N, CA, C and O of each residue as an XYZ file, in Angstrom:
404
protein
N     -24.090      2.374      5.526
C     -24.444      3.309      5.412
C     -23.254      4.503      5.106
O     -22.230      4.197      4.494
N     -23.458      5.660      5.514
C     -22.013      6.313      4.947
C     -21.683      7.104      6.093
O     -22.613      7.389      6.846
N     -20.382      7.565      6.401
C     -19.466      7.642      7.078
C     -20.502      9.340      7.493
O     -21.067     10.142      6.750
N     -20.268      9.248      9.665
C     -20.544     10.743      9.215
C     -19.651     11.294      9.508
O     -18.670     10.836     10.094
N     -19.924     12.958      8.963
C     -19.422     14.003      8.431
C     -17.654     14.020      9.807
O     -16.509     14.265      9.425
N     -17.982     13.750     11.001
C     -16.864     13.916     11.580
C     -16.060     13.407     11.695
O     -15.041     13.793     12.266
N     -16.397     11.544     10.790
C     -15.046     10.808     11.169
C     -14.915     10.383      9.347
O     -14.847      9.262      8.842
N     -14.914     11.068      9.008
C     -14.635     11.256      7.523
C     -13.065     11.172      7.358
O     -12.563     10.948      6.257
N     -12.412     11.335      8.350
C     -11.055     11.264      7.592
C     -10.039     10.325      8.682
O      -8.821     10.456      8.801
N     -10.899      9.381      9.402
C     -10.377      8.418     10.472
C     -10.640      7.539      9.593
O     -11.773      7.451      9.120
N      -9.306      6.469      9.098
C      -9.547      4.910      8.942
C      -9.975      4.081      8.720
O     -10.014      3.356      9.715
N     -10.587      3.460      7.517
C     -11.384      2.990      8.131
C     -10.953      1.493      9.470
O      -9.762      1.328      9.734
N     -11.762      0.792      9.995
C     -11.560      0.358     10.739
C     -10.504     -1.086     10.935
O      -9.813     -1.629     11.797
N     -10.989     -1.288      9.273
C     -10.206     -3.078      9.017
C      -8.729     -2.608      8.369
O      -8.109     -3.443      7.710
N      -8.215     -1.369      8.546
C      -6.610     -1.179      7.809
C      -6.216     -1.377      9.792
O      -5.051     -1.696     10.029
N      -6.961     -1.226     10.775
C      -6.160     -1.371     12.278
C      -5.500     -1.967     13.055
O      -4.938     -1.722     14.122
N      -5.704     -3.349     11.971
C      -5.471     -4.484     12.023
C      -3.676     -5.068     11.801
O      -3.018     -6.010     12.244
N      -3.400     -3.857     10.828
C      -2.277     -3.931      9.208
C      -1.359     -3.447     10.428
O      -1.495     -2.781     11.454
N      -0.254     -4.212      9.689
C       1.352     -3.591     10.899
C       2.145     -3.625      9.818
O       2.065     -4.401      8.866
N       3.026     -2.630     10.025
C       4.120     -2.340      9.072
C       5.825     -2.456     10.023
O       6.009     -1.946     11.128
N       6.812     -3.196      9.280
C       8.144     -3.064     10.518
C       9.081     -2.386      9.927
O       9.380     -2.306      8.735
N       9.719     -1.685     11.276
C      10.556     -0.633     11.178
C      11.841     -1.513     10.582
O      12.091     -2.713     10.462
N      12.520     -0.259     10.274
C      13.576     -1.191      9.702
C      14.565     -2.053     11.003
O      15.297     -3.022     10.802
N      14.327     -1.402     12.259
C      15.133     -1.739     13.730
C      14.555     -3.224     13.857
O      14.662     -4.057     14.756
N      13.867     -3.247     12.555
C      12.723     -4.581     13.507
C      11.846     -4.382     14.065
O      10.989     -5.244     13.872
N      11.381     -3.140     15.156
C      10.254     -3.092     15.565
C       8.713     -2.731     14.641
O       8.762     -1.614     14.127
N       7.763     -3.286     14.446
C       6.175     -3.041     14.918
C       5.798     -2.186     14.887
O       5.953     -1.496     15.895
N       4.846     -1.458     13.434
C       4.392     -0.428     14.614
C       2.687     -0.430     13.248
O       2.660     -0.509     12.020
N       1.927     -0.346     13.947
C       0.488      0.184     12.861
C       1.198      1.005     11.753
O       2.277      1.581     11.611
N      -0.574      0.653     10.633
C       0.210      1.060      9.088
C      -0.399      2.565      9.428
O      -1.554      2.828      9.761
N       0.807      3.549      9.234
C      -0.545      5.199      8.863
C      -1.172      5.100      7.584
O      -1.102      4.222      6.724
N      -2.042      6.597      7.652
C      -1.927      7.175      6.393
C      -0.800      7.283      5.484
O      -0.811      7.004      4.286
N       0.455      7.841      6.375
C       1.391      8.255      5.338
C       1.372      7.102      4.648
O       1.126      7.250      3.451
N       1.664      5.321      5.242
C       2.766      4.848      5.290
C       1.271      4.050      3.505
O       1.227      4.007      2.275
N       0.802      3.820      4.203
C      -0.189      3.688      2.606
C      -0.304      4.498      1.178
O      -0.853      4.189      0.120
N       0.567      5.862      1.650
C       0.180      6.767     -0.003
C       1.781      6.518     -0.496
O       2.329      6.958     -1.507
N       2.329      5.672      0.551
C       3.927      5.902      0.097
C       3.260      4.356     -0.555
O       3.494      4.361     -1.764
N       2.751      3.465     -0.276
C       2.785      2.216     -0.681
C       2.500      2.199     -2.255
O       3.098      1.700     -3.208
N       0.807      3.295     -2.061
C       0.266      2.610     -3.168
C       0.938      4.277     -4.433
O       0.519      4.329     -5.589
N       1.889      5.336     -3.909
C       2.819      6.024     -4.507
C       3.913      5.163     -5.659
O       4.268      5.017     -6.829
N       4.051      4.832     -4.479
C       5.218      3.826     -5.023
C       4.852      2.593     -6.230
O       5.834      2.164     -6.836
N       3.449      1.997     -6.608
C       3.537      1.607     -7.484
C       2.977      2.259     -9.037
O       2.215      3.196     -9.279
N       3.758      1.267     -9.980
C       3.983      3.151    -11.082
C       4.098      2.239    -12.515
O       4.546      1.093    -12.529
N       3.573      3.019    -13.803
C       3.625      2.786    -15.080
C       4.618      3.165    -15.536
O       5.325      3.453    -14.570
N       5.319      3.421    -16.731
C       5.898      4.335    -17.376
C       5.402      5.061    -17.938
O       4.241      4.985    -18.341
N       6.306      6.112    -18.133
C       5.549      7.373    -18.318
C       4.876      7.497    -20.169
O       3.970      8.088    -20.756
N       5.819      6.683    -20.453
C       5.361      6.306    -21.662
C       4.245      5.651    -22.229
O       4.462      4.925    -23.199
N       3.224      5.756    -21.853
C       1.855      5.168    -22.130
C       0.937      5.693    -22.312
O       0.848      6.740    -21.669
N      -0.545      5.274    -23.445
C      -0.742      5.893    -23.795
C      -2.095      6.545    -22.593
O      -2.726      6.131    -21.621
N      -1.996      7.685    -23.360
C      -3.566      8.710    -22.535
C      -4.253      7.559    -21.410
O      -4.121      7.699    -20.194
N      -5.044      6.348    -22.073
C      -6.156      5.924    -21.901
C      -5.551      4.741    -20.699
O      -5.968      4.764    -19.541
N      -4.890      4.096    -21.008
C      -3.712      3.468    -19.140
C      -4.198      3.894    -18.978
O      -5.395      3.745    -18.736
N      -3.180      5.202    -19.031
C      -2.593      5.793    -17.711
C      -3.787      6.903    -16.985
O      -3.514      7.650    -16.046
N      -4.931      6.827    -17.550
C      -5.880      7.704    -17.093
C      -6.700      6.130    -16.149
O      -7.239      6.188    -15.044
N      -6.587      5.227    -16.777
C      -7.554      4.353    -16.043
C      -6.324      3.601    -14.456
O      -6.603      2.931    -13.461
N      -5.562      3.936    -14.763
C      -4.532      3.432    -13.962
C      -4.598      4.517    -12.665
O      -5.030      4.138    -11.576
N      -4.082      6.047    -12.904
C      -5.197      6.779    -12.003
C      -5.549      6.559    -11.486
O      -5.228      6.514    -10.298
N      -7.179      6.026    -12.366
C      -8.319      6.222    -11.295
C      -8.471      5.162    -10.585
O      -9.321      5.108     -9.697
N      -7.316      3.735    -11.003
C      -7.279      2.545     -9.815
C      -6.932      3.405     -8.986
O      -7.613      4.098     -8.229
N      -5.747      3.341     -9.160
C      -4.589      4.214     -7.878
C      -5.546      4.974     -6.797
O      -5.777      4.709     -5.617
N      -6.126      6.267     -7.848
C      -6.521      7.084     -6.290
C      -7.728      5.828     -5.522
O      -7.813      5.400     -4.371
N      -8.400      5.588     -6.576
C      -9.688      4.696     -5.606
C      -8.611      3.702     -4.208
O      -8.530      3.573     -2.987
N      -8.177      3.371     -5.093
C      -6.746      2.568     -3.869
C      -6.607      3.187     -2.915
O      -6.911      2.717     -1.819
N      -6.048      4.564     -3.077
C      -5.700      5.059     -2.006
C      -6.964      5.993     -0.929
O      -6.800      6.369      0.232
N      -7.845      6.115     -1.561
C      -9.116      6.561     -0.690
C      -9.638      5.547     -0.185
O     -10.459      5.752      0.709
N      -9.306      3.963     -0.632
C      -9.759      3.085      0.476
C      -9.577      2.794      1.599
O      -9.960      1.775      2.174
N      -8.787      3.936      2.140
C      -8.028      4.353      3.507
C      -9.005      4.435      4.341
O      -9.216      3.826      5.389
N      -9.856      5.603      3.549
C     -11.096      5.836      4.924
C     -12.367      4.428      4.110
O     -13.111      3.537      4.522
N     -12.152      4.727      3.449
C     -13.968      3.063      3.007
C     -13.119      2.132      2.326
O     -12.318      2.433      1.441
N     -13.286      1.236      2.684
C     -12.496     -0.298      2.552
C     -13.020     -0.621      1.199
O     -12.356     -1.147      0.306
N     -14.576     -0.172      1.101
C     -14.998     -0.586     -0.026
C     -15.283     -0.146     -0.821
O     -16.351     -0.212     -1.429
N     -13.999      0.650     -1.083
C     -13.428      0.970     -2.230
C     -12.251      0.348     -3.360
O     -11.906      0.562     -4.522
N     -11.846     -0.648     -2.106
C     -10.667     -0.907     -2.733
C     -11.063     -2.058     -4.000
O     -10.171     -2.701     -4.555
N     -12.583     -2.216     -4.375
C     -12.647     -3.280     -5.325
C     -13.099     -2.819     -5.944
O     -13.658     -3.458     -6.836
N     -13.188     -1.287     -5.918
C     -13.502     -0.850     -7.420
C     -12.139     -0.002     -7.188
O     -12.367      1.207     -7.195
N     -10.808     -0.333     -6.989
C      -9.520      0.173     -7.632
C      -8.860     -1.410     -8.567
O      -7.937     -1.380     -9.381
N      -9.519     -2.474     -8.214
C      -8.722     -3.290     -8.299
C      -9.563     -3.716     -9.888
O      -8.927     -4.136    -10.855
N     -11.315     -3.475     -9.898
C     -11.798     -3.340    -11.442
C     -11.100     -2.910    -12.119
O     -10.753     -3.335    -13.221
N     -10.542     -1.322    -11.172
C     -10.403      0.043    -12.514
C      -8.471     -0.070    -12.868
O      -7.852      0.560    -13.725
N      -7.905     -1.126    -11.832
C      -6.579     -1.908    -12.379
C      -6.652     -2.617    -13.196
O      -5.999     -2.600    -14.239
N      -7.585     -3.487    -12.824
C      -7.426     -4.821    -14.188
C      -7.915     -4.125    -15.973
O      -7.526     -4.333    -17.123
N      -8.742     -3.424    -15.446
C      -9.810     -2.072    -16.404
C      -8.889     -1.816    -17.732
O      -8.952     -2.131    -18.920
N      -7.628     -0.764    -16.541
C      -5.858     -0.749    -17.610
C      -5.126     -1.946    -17.844
O      -4.595     -2.006    -18.953
N      -4.931     -3.107    -16.929
C      -4.263     -4.095    -17.590
C      -4.832     -4.421    -19.228
O      -4.285     -4.926    -20.208
N      -6.097     -3.904    -18.999
C      -7.240     -4.979    -20.674
C      -7.105     -3.958    -21.219
O      -7.698     -4.198    -22.271
N      -6.730     -2.884    -21.303
C      -6.725     -1.528    -22.127
C      -5.435     -1.940    -22.881
O      -5.233     -2.139    -24.079
N      -4.547     -2.010    -21.687
C      -2.577     -1.880    -22.431
C      -2.376     -2.810    -23.076
O      -1.331     -2.860    -23.725
N      -3.420     -3.992    -23.125
C      -2.904     -5.416    -23.903
C      -3.919     -5.116    -24.981
O      -3.542     -5.114    -26.153
N      -5.027     -4.893    -24.712
C      -5.452     -4.682    -25.939
C      -5.071     -3.568    -27.621
O      -5.133     -3.764    -28.835
N      -4.737     -2.565    -26.818
C      -3.626     -1.473    -27.382
C      -2.469     -2.286    -27.886
O      -2.322     -2.153    -29.101
N      -1.517     -3.169    -27.254
C      -0.405     -3.240    -27.411
C      -0.848     -4.916    -28.828
O      -0.092     -5.363    -29.691
N      -2.375     -5.401    -28.460
C      -2.632     -6.345    -29.419
C      -2.992     -5.721    -30.640
O      -2.867     -6.275    -31.732
N      -3.551     -4.281    -30.429
C      -4.251     -4.219    -31.542
C      -2.775     -3.152    -32.232
O      -3.128     -2.540    -33.240
N      -1.341     -2.900    -31.839
C      -0.368     -2.064    -32.586
C       0.241     -2.793    -32.994
O       0.914     -2.328    -33.914
N       0.599     -4.910    -32.611
C       1.032     -6.155    -32.953
C       0.388     -5.677    -34.001
O       0.703     -4.596    -34.500
N      -0.620     -6.447    -34.472
C      -1.474     -6.481    -35.530
C      -1.293     -5.891    -37.447
O      -1.052     -6.315    -38.577
N      -1.633     -4.613    -36.652
C      -1.107     -3.744    -37.099
C      -0.049     -3.573    -37.643
O      -0.061     -2.573    -38.361
N       1.684     -4.575    -37.610
C       2.882     -4.391    -37.509
C       2.929     -5.626    -38.426
O       3.741     -5.802    -39.335
N       2.030     -6.377    -38.088
C       2.006     -7.621    -39.206
C       1.391     -7.556    -39.902
O       1.663     -8.453    -40.700
N       0.472     -6.932    -40.271
C      -0.495     -6.223    -41.513
C       1.083     -5.227    -42.708
O       1.026     -5.260    -43.937
N       1.640     -4.877    -42.345
C       2.756     -5.051    -42.477
C       4.099     -4.988    -43.935
O       5.279     -5.250    -43.700
């Protein structure tokens, strides 16, 4: 069932139990800002091929929006694996081309 419009921007209930530790040792509920910072911290080198970067960004965005609907998390995971597979395939293809020279 789709979320009602007035609840669209609320966190998925499965995020309610996640906590983050403050530098002073206190614990608090994870916020959207925390989630965004965690996702934004997952980076790849700027030199990766566009195909891999596109798949990676898609995974990153799906995981970011999983804050609102946790069912997007498996989609993000699948996209991350697709990015990894694409990167490995390109790397192996490039190594094979180098070996042929």
